[in-house]
C-alpha positions in Angstrom: 73.6 147.1 104.8 71.3 144.9 106.8 69.4 143.9 103.7 72.6 142.8 102.0 73.6 140.7 105.1 70.2 139.0 105.1 70.5 138.2 101.4 74.0 136.8 101.8 72.9 134.7 104.8 69.9 133.3 102.9 72.2 132.5 100.0 74.6 130.6 102.3 71.7 128.6 103.8 70.4 127.7 100.4 73.9 126.6 99.3 74.2 124.4 102.3 70.8 123.0 101.8 71.6 122.2 98.1 74.7 120.4 99.3 72.6 118.3 101.6 70.1 117.6 98.9 72.7 116.5 96.5 74.3 114.2 99.1 70.9 112.8 100.0 70.1 112.1 96.3 73.4 110.3 95.8 72.8 108.3 98.9 69.3 107.3 97.7 70.5 106.5 94.2 73.3 104.4 95.5 71.3 102.7 98.2 74.1 103.4 100.7 76.4 101.1 98.8 79.2 103.6 98.3 79.7 104.0 102.1 79.5 100.2 102.5 82.1 99.6 99.9 84.4 102.3 101.4 84.1 100.7 104.9 84.7 97.2 103.3 87.9 98.4 101.7 89.4 99.2 105.1 87.7 96.4 107.0 89.3 93.0 107.6 88.1 89.4 107.9 84.5 88.6 108.7 83.5 92.3 108.9 84.6 92.9 105.3 82.7 89.8 104.1 79.5 90.9 105.9 79.8 94.4 104.3 80.1 93.0 100.9 77.1 90.7 101.6 75.1 93.9 102.6 76.2 95.6 99.4 75.0 92.6 97.3 71.7 92.6 99.1 71.2 96.3 98.3 72.5 96.4 94.7 71.9 92.9 93.6 74.3 90.4 91.9 77.4 92.1 90.6 80.7 90.6 89.3 83.0 92.9 91.3 81.1 92.5 94.5 81.2 88.7 94.3 85.0 88.8 93.5 85.6 90.9 96.6 83.4 88.7 98.7 85.3 85.7 97.6 88.7 87.3 98.6 87.3 88.3 102.0 86.0 84.8 102.7 89.4 83.4 101.7 91.0 85.7 104.2 88.8 84.3 107.0 89.5 80.7 106.0 86.1 79.9 104.6 87.2 78.2 101.3 83.9 76.6 100.4 82.0 79.9 100.6 84.8 81.7 98.8 84.5 79.2 95.9 80.7 79.7 95.9 81.1 83.5 95.6 83.6 83.2 92.7 81.4 80.6 91.0 78.6 83.2 91.0 81.0 85.8 89.6 81.9 83.4 86.9 78.2 82.9 86.0 77.6 86.7 85.8 80.5 87.1 83.4 80.8 83.8 81.3 83.8 85.1 79.4 86.0 86.2 82.3 88.5 83.6 83.5 89.6 85.4 86.7 87.0 83.8 89.1 88.0 80.3 87.9 91.7 81.1 88.4 91.0 82.3 91.9 89.2 78.9 92.5 92.2 77.0 91.1 94.7 78.9 93.2 92.6 78.3 96.4 92.3 74.6 95.5 96.1 74.3 95.2 96.4 75.9 98.6 94.0 73.3 99.9 95.9 70.5 98.1 92.8 69.7 96.0 94.6 69.1 92.8 91.6 67.7 91.0 89.5 70.8 91.7 92.4 72.9 90.7 92.8 71.2 87.3 89.1 71.4 86.7 89.1 75.2 87.3 92.1 75.6 85.1 90.6 73.7 82.3 87.4 75.9 82.5 89.5 79.0 82.6 91.5 77.9 79.5 88.2 77.3 77.7 87.4 80.9 78.3 90.8 82.4 77.7 93.3 80.1 76.0 96.0 82.8 76.0 95.9 83.3 79.8 99.5 82.9 81.1 98.1 82.6 84.7 95.9 79.7 83.7 98.9 77.9 82.2 101.0 78.7 85.2 98.4 77.3 87.6 98.1 74.3 85.3 101.8 73.7 85.7 101.6 73.9 89.5 98.8 71.4 89.5 100.8 69.1 87.2 103.8 69.4 89.6 101.5 68.4 92.5 100.5 65.3 90.5 104.3 64.7 89.9 103.7 65.0 86.1 106.7 67.2 85.7 106.9 67.0 82.0 103.5 68.4 81.7 104.4 71.1 84.3 107.4 72.2 82.3 105.3 72.4 79.2 102.7 74.6 81.0 105.2 76.9 82.5 107.0 77.4 79.2 103.7 78.2 77.6 103.0 80.7 80.4 106.3 82.5 79.7 105.6 82.5 75.9 102.3 84.2 76.6 104.0 87.0 78.5 103.9 85.7 82.0 106.1 87.5 84.5 109.5 85.7 84.8 109.8 86.6 88.5 106.6 84.4 89.1 107.0 81.6 86.5 110.8 80.9 86.4 111.1 79.5 89.9 108.4 76.8 89.7 109.8 76.0 86.2 113.2 75.5 87.6 111.7 73.3 90.4 110.0 71.2 87.8 113.2 70.7 85.8 115.0 69.7 89.1 112.3 67.2 89.7 112.9 65.8 86.3 116.6 65.5 87.1 117.7 68.1 84.5 119.9 70.5 86.5 121.2 72.3 83.5 117.7 73.3 82.4 116.9 74.2 86.0 119.9 76.5 86.2 118.9 78.2 82.9 115.3 78.8 84.4 116.8 80.2 87.6 119.2 82.5 85.7 116.3 83.9 83.8 114.3 84.4 87.0 117.4 86.0 88.6 117.5 88.6 85.8 114.0 89.6 86.6 114.9 90.1 90.3 113.4 86.9 91.7 115.1 86.3 95.1 114.0 82.7 95.2 115.8 82.0 91.9 118.8 83.8 93.1 119.1 81.8 96.3 118.4 78.5 94.6 120.9 79.2 91.8 123.5 80.0 94.4 122.8 76.7 96.1 123.2 74.7 92.9 126.4 76.4 91.9 127.8 76.0 95.4 127.0 72.3 95.3 129.7 71.8 92.7 128.0 68.8 91.0 126.4 69.8 87.7 124.7 66.4 87.3 122.9 66.2 90.7 120.9 68.8 92.5 121.5 69.4 96.2 119.5 67.2 98.6 116.4 68.7 100.0 115.8 69.0 103.7 115.1 65.6 105.3 111.5 64.5 105.2 110.7 67.5 102.9 109.2 67.5 99.4 109.5 69.8 96.5 106.0 71.2 97.2 107.0 71.8 100.9 110.0 73.7 99.8 108.1 75.8 97.3 105.4 76.6 99.9 108.1 77.7 102.4 109.7 79.9 99.8 106.4 81.4 98.9 105.6 82.1 102.6 109.0 83.8 103.0 108.4 86.0 100.0 104.9 87.0 101.4 106.5 87.9 104.7 109.1 90.1 102.9 106.2 91.9 101.1 104.2 92.7 104.2 106.2 95.9 105.2 105.9 97.2 101.6 102.2 96.5 101.5 101.7 98.4 104.8 103.6 101.4 103.3 101.5 101.2 100.1 98.3 101.1 102.1 99.3 104.1 104.2 100.1 106.1 101.1 96.8 105.1 99.5 95.0 106.0 102.6 96.6 109.5 102.9 96.1 110.2 99.1 92.5 109.0 99.2 91.4 111.1 102.1 93.6 114.0 101.0 91.6 114.0 97.7 88.4 113.9 99.6 89.5 116.9 101.8 90.5 118.8 98.6 87.1 118.2 97.1 85.3 119.4 100.2 87.5 122.5 100.5 86.9 123.4 96.8 83.1 122.9 97.2 82.9 125.0 100.4 85.1 127.6 98.8 82.7 127.9 96.0 79.8 128.4 98.4 81.7 131.1 100.3 82.8 132.9 97.1 79.2 132.8 95.8 77.9 134.2 99.1 80.4 137.1 99.2 79.6 137.9 95.6 75.9 137.8 96.3 76.4 140.2 99.2 78.4 142.6 97.0 75.7 142.3 94.3 73.0 143.3 96.7 74.9 146.5 97.5 75.4 147.7 93.9 73.2 149.7 91.5 71.9 147.9 88.5 69.6 149.1 85.6 66.7 147.1 87.2 65.9 144.8 90.1 65.5 142.0 87.5 69.3 142.4 86.6 70.3 142.1 90.2 68.1 139.0 90.6 69.6 137.4 87.5 73.1 138.0 88.8 72.2 136.5 92.2 70.7 133.4 90.5 73.9 133.1 88.3 76.0 133.3 91.5 73.9 130.7 93.3 74.1 128.2 90.5 77.6 128.9 89.2 79.4 129.3 92.5 83.1 129.4 91.7 82.4 130.1 88.0 79.7 132.6 88.7 81.9 134.5 91.3 84.7 134.7 88.7 82.4 136.0 86.0 80.9 138.5 88.5 84.4 139.7 89.5 85.5 140.6 86.0 82.1 141.7 84.6 80.7 143.8 87.6 82.9 144.1 90.6 85.7 146.6 90.6 87.7 147.5 93.8 87.6 151.2 92.9 83.9 151.2 92.0 81.8 152.6 94.8 78.7 150.7 95.9 75.3 152.3 95.7 74.5 155.0 98.3 72.0 153.8 100.9 68.5 155.2 100.6 68.6 156.8 104.0 71.7 158.8 103.1 70.2 159.9 99.7 67.2 161.3 101.5 
C-alpha cells in the first residue's frame, strides 16, 4: 500500500513538473509576448501603447502589432505617432489597404483633407474595389465642397457592397449640399431601410419641412461637416453601452474558456495519478508490463486513463495480495 502511494505521488509530481516545463517552453518560445498582448487587450491609453511597443521590441516588426499600436496611439491623441505606426504596417504588407485607410480616417478627424486624399489614393492603388476607400474619398471630397465628386464616390462605395447604414447618410448630405432634396430623400430612405437612425431622423425633418424644393435650414453658424460630426458623436455615444456589454461577455467567455482548459488539464493529471496508483496494486505478467502501463498513463493522461479503465481495471477484480499477507 505504501509503495503504491509513493508511486502515485511521484507520478503527480512529475505531471506537475511537466506542466511547468511546457509552460516555460511556451514562454521562452514566445518571448513573453502572449502575456504582453493579453495585457494590452485589456489596457487603455498610454499603457496599451507601451505594451505593444514592448511586444514589437521582443518579436520584431509585425503588421498586426503596428496596427494595434496605431489604434492605441490614436486613443491617447498622438496622431503623428499613430500615422507613423500605420505607415510601418503599410510597408510590411504592401498589398493591404487598411493601414492607409486608418491614416485617411484620422486625417479627416484632424481636418487634414490633403493628407486624407493622399492616403485614399494610395489605398485605391492597392485595392481599387475597396468600398471603404471610396467612402472616405467621398468624405474628403465633401470637406473640399466638391459635392459632385463626393456623390460619385459614395455611389461607388454602395455598388462595391458598402454597408448602407454607413454610406447612405453622408450620400444624402452630399445631395443636400448640391441642392437636390429628392435625391437626398432617396438616399435617406435607403439608409432608413438598413436601420440607420441618422437617416431616419433627417428624413423626418425633410418631410416635416413640407417644402420639397428646399432643405431645412441648418443650425445658425453651423456647417454640413459640423452637423455630420455631431451626428457621428451621438451615434458613438449610443454605441458605448452596447460596447461595454459586448466587452463583458467577451471577458467572461475568454476566462471561462481558460478555466475550462485548466480544469481539463488538471483532471487529466488526477485521472492519470489514480490510474497509476491502481496499476501499482495489480498483478501483471511481468514488472515490465506494469512499467509500460505506468508510462502510458503518464504520457496519455485522460486518454491513457480511459484505455486503462477498459483494458485493465474492473471494479469487481481484486487487486493483488500484499506480499506480507501471502507469507
